[in-house]
N, C-alpha and C positions, 0 to 999 in steps of 0.2 A: 070705079072701083070696090063696091059693093059686090059686083058682080064676081070680080075676082078673089076677095074675101071669102065668098060661098064656095068658090072651086077650091080655094086652098082649104077650108074647114072639111071639104067632101074628100079631099086627096089625104089630110089627116085621119078623119075616120076610118077610111079604106085601109090604109096603112096599119091603124092599131087592130083592125079585123082580121086583116092577114096574120100580124103578128102573135094574136090569139089561137088564129087556127094552126099555125105553124107549131106553136107550144103545145096545144092538144094532142098534134099529130106525134111530136117529138115524145111527150108523155107516154102514148099509148105502142111505142115501140118496145 
């Protein structure tokens, strides 16, 4: 169960980083 929660946290962080990268990319256009 803990392993699953760690994976979910990792996915959340990845999603946040991707959103920030996308926002930064769009702002530079």
